[in-house]
N, C-alpha and C positions, 0 to 999 in steps of 0.2 A: 386417602379413601379407599375404603373396599371398594372390590367390584359382585356381583351378584348378577348367577344367569335367571332369565326370566323366557318365558314362553309364552306368545300370540297363541292360544286356541284356535282363537277365529282361523287367525293365517295358516297355523300349520296343516298340512296335510302330509304325516305321519310317512314321511321321507324314510327316517333313519340315520342320516348323513353324520347328525349330529352326536347321535351315539357311537360312531364309526370312527368319529375324528378326536373325540374328547369323553370314552369309558369311564375315565375317572370321575367326572362330573354331570352325567347324563345316562339314563338307564330309559330302558321301553316299556311299556306296560303291555299289558296284553293284545292291546289294538295296535300296538306299535306307535303310540303315539310318546313324544320323551316326557321324563319325569326329572324335573331337578333340584336338588339341594336350596335348602333359603341360605345354606351356611355360603361363606364370602367365598370367593373363588381363591384358592393358595397361589403365592407369587408364582409359583415355579408352573404352574398350567395358564396362566392367563394370556397367553398367548397361543397354547392350544383354543381357550375358549371365544380368544378375537378370531380365530381361523374358521371356527366352527358358526360362529356369528354371519362372519362374512359370506361362507360357502352354502348357508341355509338356500336352500329354492327359491322359500316362499318369504324368506323373512322374516321368519318367527322366533328366532332367537336370537335376542337381543341381551346384549352385557350391558346391566347398567352399573351406575354408581350412587354410594349414599352409604351414611352412616348406617352403624347395625342399628337395628331396629328397638325403642325402647320400649316396654312396655306400657307408656301410656299413647305411645305414637306422637309424632311433633307435627303432624297434620302434611306435609309437605310431599310431593310426589320427589322420587330419584333421578335425577337426572338422565339421560340415556345416551350410551354410548355410540356410535355409527353401527347401522345395520345390515349393513353387506353393499356389495357392490355399486349398489344405484344409489343405497342413500335413503327412498323413500320410507315415507310413514305408512304404518298399515292403520291409520287413524285410531282416536279414542274414545269414540261418541258412544253413546248406548240409542237404541233403537226404545221407541214407547211401547208399553203394552198395548197387547190385543186383548181387550176385553172381549167375551163370547157370551152368550146367554143360551138355554141348554132349551131346545124345539121340543 
């Protein structure tokens, strides 16, 4: 099964450590936030990707496993590998939208 890097944009504080540890897979945008490819992580870089995910100070870099995405999608969320030293989850819920009316 292939592995892919994902970034939790809510948890990320743009420390940039991921780009230093695995620059082949992570680039930083103009604000210093990581941009990762949707392509699978090459086998030769899998150890580096695991180390970068474990070293992320906010645990925002995730190494997820799953099959290659199909054009229709299979409706299943990919499984997640350990996120770092503490193994804590960043959560996945969404907040309800708050509607406002003009005054």
